[in-house]
C-alpha positions in Angstrom: 22.2 15.5 -60.9 18.3 14.5 -61.1 19.5 10.3 -62.5 22.3 10.5 -59.5 19.0 11.4 -57.3 16.1 8.3 -59.0 19.3 5.8 -58.7 18.8 6.4 -54.7 15.4 6.1 -54.5 15.4 3.1 -57.3 17.7 0.9 -54.7 15.8 2.2 -52.2 12.5 1.8 -53.5 14.4 -2.1 -54.6 15.0 -2.2 -50.5 12.1 -1.8 -49.6 9.8 -4.1 -52.1 12.2 -7.1 -51.3 12.3 -6.1 -47.3 8.3 -6.3 -48.3 7.3 -8.8 -49.9 8.5 -11.5 -47.9 5.0 -11.0 -46.2 3.1 -11.2 -48.9 0.4 -14.1 -50.4 1.3 -16.4 -53.4 -0.8 -15.1 -55.6 -0.9 -12.1 -55.1 3.1 -12.1 -55.5 2.4 -11.4 -60.1 0.6 -8.6 -59.3 3.3 -7.1 -56.6 4.9 -7.5 -59.8 3.1 -6.0 -62.6 2.2 -2.9 -59.9 6.5 -3.1 -59.6 6.7 -2.7 -63.2 4.0 -0.1 -64.1 4.9 2.4 -60.9 9.2 1.7 -62.5 7.8 2.4 -66.2 5.3 5.2 -64.9 8.6 6.7 -62.8 11.1 6.7 -66.6 8.4 8.4 -68.4 8.3 11.4 -65.7 12.1 11.3 -66.0 11.8 12.0 -69.7 9.7 13.9 -69.8 11.8 16.3 -67.4 14.0 16.1 -70.3 11.9 17.3 -72.6 11.2 20.1 -70.7 15.0 20.6 -70.0 15.8 21.1 -73.3 13.3 23.1 -74.5 15.1 27.0 -74.8 14.2 30.5 -76.0 13.1 30.7 -80.0 12.3 34.2 -79.9 9.5 33.4 -82.8 6.4 34.2 -81.6 4.8 31.3 -83.1 7.9 28.5 -81.5 6.5 30.0 -78.4 2.7 29.5 -78.0 3.9 25.9 -79.5 6.6 25.8 -76.5 3.7 26.9 -74.5 0.9 24.4 -75.9 4.3 21.5 -74.8 4.7 22.1 -72.0 1.3 22.7 -70.9 0.6 18.7 -72.2 3.5 17.7 -70.3 2.3 19.0 -67.1 -0.9 17.2 -67.5 0.9 14.4 -68.9 2.9 14.2 -65.6 0.0 15.3 -63.1 -1.9 12.5 -64.2 1.5 10.0 -63.8 1.8 11.6 -60.6 -1.7 10.3 -59.5 -1.7 6.8 -61.8 1.6 6.4 -59.5 -0.3 7.3 -56.3 -2.9 4.8 -56.8 0.2 1.5 -57.7 1.8 2.6 -54.9 -1.3 2.6 -52.3 -2.1 -0.7 -54.8 1.1 -1.9 -53.0 0.7 -0.6 -49.5 -2.7 -3.0 -49.6 -1.1 -5.6 -50.8 1.6 -5.6 -47.9 -1.9 -4.6 -45.3 -3.6 -7.7 -46.6 -6.4 -5.5 -48.5 -6.1 -5.9 -51.9 -8.5 -6.5 -54.0 -11.1 -4.8 -51.7 -13.6 -2.5 -53.2 -13.1 1.0 -50.6 -16.7 1.2 -50.8 -18.5 -1.8 -49.9 -15.8 -3.9 -49.0 -16.5 -6.7 -51.5 -13.7 -8.1 -53.5 -13.0 -6.2 -56.2 -13.3 -8.9 -59.6 -10.6 -10.6 -60.6 -11.1 -9.7 -64.4 -10.4 -5.6 -63.7 -7.5 -6.0 -61.2 -6.2 -8.2 -64.4 -7.0 -4.9 -66.0 -6.6 -2.4 -63.9 -4.5 -3.6 -60.5 -4.6 -0.7 -58.3 -8.1 -0.1 -59.0 -9.2 1.2 -55.0 -13.3 0.3 -56.5 -15.5 -2.1 -58.2 -17.1 -2.4 -60.7 -21.0 -1.7 -59.0 -19.2 1.6 -57.0 -16.7 2.9 -59.9 -19.8 2.6 -62.1 -21.7 4.4 -60.0 -20.3 7.5 -58.6 -19.6 7.4 -63.0 -22.7 8.1 -64.0 -24.4 10.2 -61.0 -21.6 13.3 -60.4 -22.7 14.4 -57.3 -22.4 11.1 -55.7 -19.3 10.3 -54.2 -17.6 7.2 -53.7 -16.3 6.9 -49.7 -13.5 4.5 -48.6 -15.3 2.4 -46.1 -13.1 3.7 -42.4 -10.6 0.8 -41.9 -9.8 0.8 -46.1 -9.8 4.1 -46.5 -6.3 4.5 -44.9 -5.1 2.1 -45.8 -3.7 2.9 -48.7 -1.8 5.8 -47.2 1.5 5.5 -46.5 1.9 6.1 -42.6 5.7 5.9 -42.7 7.6 8.9 -41.5 9.4 10.3 -44.0 11.2 12.6 -41.6 13.7 10.6 -40.4 
């Protein structure tokens, strides 16, 4: 059943992709394609993890159970990272569609092309990101008009 729902969502995502790619600047088409590929890889990896967790059964041996518990925790952590990465990729795709891709959410300056090439879903320029990492107390606060640029405003209730 999971495979059917995954295929359904894949088709709707492909339809959205082709429809929204029409207004994309030509220079961003390759980045958009890279982000879409990354999104598919994260979704496939998540699907594989779901299969692995469904297959695991009780063996009765306490050592095996402990090992399986550790594996489940690791898979949960990996899937949490996958969800975070997927959210960041989706936000970058929405920014491309809205024409605000490549602008730092904190200082509003352009993010370096090399940084975007390396990390196409980067939200902050290297200066803002490294400053926040040096001092944990300082939080990156997105500029008001860019804060919602990566958010999905479409209603999924329909």
